[in-house]
C-alpha positions in Angstrom: 12.8 -56.2 -28.2 14.7 -58.2 -25.6 18.4 -58.6 -24.9 20.5 -59.2 -21.8 22.1 -55.7 -22.2 22.7 -53.0 -24.7 25.9 -54.7 -26.0 23.9 -57.9 -26.8 21.1 -55.9 -28.5 23.7 -54.3 -30.8 25.0 -57.8 -31.8 21.5 -59.0 -32.9 21.1 -58.4 -36.6 17.6 -56.9 -36.6 18.1 -54.8 -33.5 21.5 -53.6 -34.7 19.8 -52.1 -37.8 17.0 -50.5 -35.8 19.5 -49.1 -33.3 21.7 -47.8 -36.1 18.8 -46.1 -37.8 17.7 -44.3 -34.6 14.4 -46.0 -34.1 14.8 -46.0 -30.4 15.5 -43.0 -28.1 16.0 -44.9 -24.9 16.6 -48.4 -23.7 15.0 -49.7 -20.4 17.2 -52.2 -18.5 15.2 -54.6 -16.4 16.4 -56.5 -13.4 15.2 -58.4 -10.4 15.3 -57.6 -6.7 14.2 -60.2 -4.2 12.5 -62.1 -7.0 10.5 -59.1 -8.2 11.1 -57.4 -11.6 12.2 -53.7 -11.5 13.7 -51.1 -13.7 17.5 -51.3 -13.2 18.2 -48.4 -15.5 17.4 -46.3 -18.5 20.0 -45.6 -21.2 19.7 -42.7 -23.7 20.4 -43.8 -27.3 22.3 -43.9 -29.5 25.3 -43.5 -27.1 24.0 -45.7 -24.3 24.6 -43.1 -21.5 22.8 -44.2 -18.4 20.3 -41.5 -17.4 18.6 -43.4 -14.6 20.0 -46.1 -12.3 17.7 -48.1 -10.1 18.6 -49.2 -6.6 20.1 -52.5 -7.6 
């Protein structure tokens, strides 16, 4: 599933339901550094607490 961030994911009807039902344990936030994709962070769900932050 794709969204700009966790807040946007929670606004999408299908994702909102899946997130509310606990189908996901973590969300991986992707970003870009110098044009290359990288992991910007990992959030624990359902609360969204950031448990890993990349070097962005």
